[in-house]
Structure formats: C-alpha cells, structure tokens
C-alpha positions as CSV (number, residue, x, y, z in Angstrom):
1,M,130.3,137.6,83.0
2,Y,130.9,140.3,81.1
3,A,129.2,144.2,81.9
4,G,127.3,142.5,84.7
5,E,125.5,140.0,82.1
6,I,125.7,136.3,81.2
7,V,127.5,136.1,77.9
8,E,126.3,133.7,75.1
9,Y,125.1,130.5,77.1
10,G,125.0,128.3,80.2
11,T,124.8,128.9,83.9
12,V,127.1,131.2,86.1
13,E,129.4,128.0,86.8
14,E,129.5,126.5,83.4
15,V,130.7,130.4,81.9
16,F,133.0,130.5,84.5
17,Y,134.5,127.1,84.3
18,D,134.6,127.2,80.5
19,P,138.4,128.3,79.2
20,R,136.7,129.2,76.0
21,H,134.9,131.9,77.6
22,P,138.0,134.8,77.3
23,Y,135.4,137.4,79.6
24,T,136.1,135.2,82.7
25,W,139.8,135.7,82.6
C-alpha cells in the first residue's frame, strides 16, 4: 500500500505478502 492506495494489482493480502513490492517494506 502506498499513499493509502493499492499499488499496481492484487488484493491487500497479495500486495502485503509479495516481496516484489518495495512499498510494503
């Protein structure tokens, strides 16, 4: 999640557990 919005694709769970998303780190 970045700037309060979902980035690129997927649900919150997918984005949260996807290490390819630097926004979650």
